[in-house]
C-alpha positions as CSV (number, residue, x, y, z in Angstrom):
1,X,-5.1,-2.7,-20.8
2,X,-6.2,-4.2,-17.5
3,X,-5.3,-3.0,-14.0
4,X,-5.9,-5.3,-11.0
5,X,-6.0,-4.0,-7.4
6,X,-6.1,-6.4,-4.5
7,X,-7.4,-5.6,-1.1
8,X,-8.5,-7.4,2.1
9,X,-5.2,-8.7,3.4
10,X,-4.0,-8.4,6.9
11,X,-3.2,-10.2,10.2
12,X,-5.5,-13.0,11.3
13,X,-5.3,-15.7,14.0
14,X,-5.1,-19.4,13.1
15,X,-8.6,-20.7,12.4
16,X,-9.8,-17.3,11.4
17,X,-11.1,-16.0,8.1
18,X,-10.3,-13.4,5.6
19,X,-11.8,-12.3,2.3
20,X,-9.6,-10.9,-0.5
21,X,-10.9,-8.8,-3.3
22,X,-9.5,-8.0,-6.7
23,X,-11.0,-5.2,-8.6
24,X,-10.3,-5.0,-12.4
25,X,-10.4,-2.1,-14.7
26,X,-10.9,-2.2,-18.4
27,X,-13.3,-4.2,-20.6
28,X,-13.6,-7.9,-21.2
29,X,-13.5,-9.0,-17.6
30,X,-16.0,-11.8,-18.1
31,X,-13.8,-13.6,-20.6
32,X,-10.6,-13.7,-18.5
33,X,-9.5,-16.6,-16.4
34,X,-9.0,-15.2,-13.0
35,X,-6.7,-16.6,-10.4
36,X,-5.2,-16.1,-7.0
37,X,-1.5,-16.9,-6.5
38,X,0.6,-16.7,-3.4
39,X,4.3,-16.4,-2.8
40,X,6.6,-16.8,0.2
41,X,10.1,-15.4,0.2
42,X,12.5,-18.0,-1.2
43,X,9.7,-20.0,-2.8
44,X,8.1,-20.0,-6.3
45,X,4.8,-18.3,-6.7
46,X,2.1,-20.9,-6.7
47,X,-1.5,-21.1,-7.9
48,X,-4.0,-21.1,-5.0
49,X,-7.3,-21.0,-6.9
50,X,-8.6,-20.2,-10.4
51,X,-11.9,-19.6,-12.0
52,X,-12.6,-19.6,-15.7
53,X,-15.2,-17.5,-17.5
54,X,-17.8,-20.3,-17.3
55,X,-17.4,-20.6,-13.6
56,X,-15.4,-23.8,-13.3
57,X,-13.0,-23.6,-10.4
58,X,-9.7,-25.2,-9.5
59,X,-7.9,-25.2,-6.1
60,X,-4.5,-26.2,-4.8
61,X,-4.7,-29.3,-2.7
62,X,-3.5,-27.4,0.3
63,X,-6.5,-25.0,0.3
64,X,-9.3,-27.2,-1.1
65,X,-12.2,-27.2,1.3
66,X,-11.1,-24.1,3.0
67,X,-10.8,-21.4,0.3
68,X,-13.5,-20.4,-2.2
69,X,-12.9,-18.3,-5.3
70,X,-15.8,-16.5,-6.9
71,X,-16.3,-13.7,-9.4
72,X,-18.8,-11.0,-10.0
73,X,-18.7,-10.0,-13.6
74,X,-21.0,-7.1,-13.2
75,X,-18.6,-5.6,-10.6
76,X,-15.5,-6.9,-12.4
77,X,-14.3,-8.3,-9.2
78,X,-12.9,-11.7,-8.1
79,X,-12.9,-12.8,-4.5
80,X,-11.0,-15.3,-2.4
81,X,-12.8,-16.3,0.8
82,X,-10.3,-17.9,3.1
83,X,-11.5,-19.9,6.1
84,X,-9.8,-22.0,8.7
85,X,-6.6,-20.2,8.0
86,X,-3.3,-21.8,9.0
87,X,0.1,-20.3,9.6
88,X,1.4,-21.9,6.4
89,X,-1.1,-19.8,4.5
90,X,1.0,-16.7,5.3
91,X,2.2,-15.2,2.0
92,X,1.7,-12.3,-0.4
93,X,-1.4,-13.0,-2.4
94,X,-1.6,-11.9,-6.0
95,X,-4.5,-11.5,-8.3
96,X,-4.1,-12.7,-11.9
97,X,-6.0,-12.3,-15.1
98,X,-5.3,-14.2,-18.2
99,X,-6.7,-14.5,-21.7
100,X,-4.6,-16.1,-24.5
101,X,-1.3,-14.2,-24.4
102,X,-2.5,-11.4,-22.2
103,X,-1.5,-11.8,-18.6
104,X,-2.0,-9.2,-15.8
105,X,-1.0,-9.1,-12.2
106,X,-2.1,-7.1,-9.2
107,X,0.3,-5.5,-6.8
108,X,-0.2,-8.2,-4.1
109,X,-1.6,-8.1,-0.6
110,X,0.0,-9.5,2.5
111,X,-1.8,-12.2,4.5
112,X,-0.3,-13.2,7.8
113,X,-1.7,-16.0,9.9
114,X,-0.2,-15.9,13.4
115,X,-1.3,-16.1,17.0
């Protein structure tokens, strides 16, 4: 059983930065593929960034070069550093952990980019 808790969301101006954190409970964190997803009302939840246990990362084209996903296995935490934020980045951001058939979601944290 894994529990994920996101934090770090909030209101930021365009061009600003924000760092999201996702703290995981339970064992086996290092083997999970971790990801950040986001969802806007009326749209499908989309993958923003993912990082596998070996450290290989993947990003959506819309955030590549601006966002960085990282993980600290000792702290059982995954981060999403978001720079040069745009209004279209506004969404609820969800942390995800996955290993084979096991999938876990955090509660989500709101990110609003507005001037």
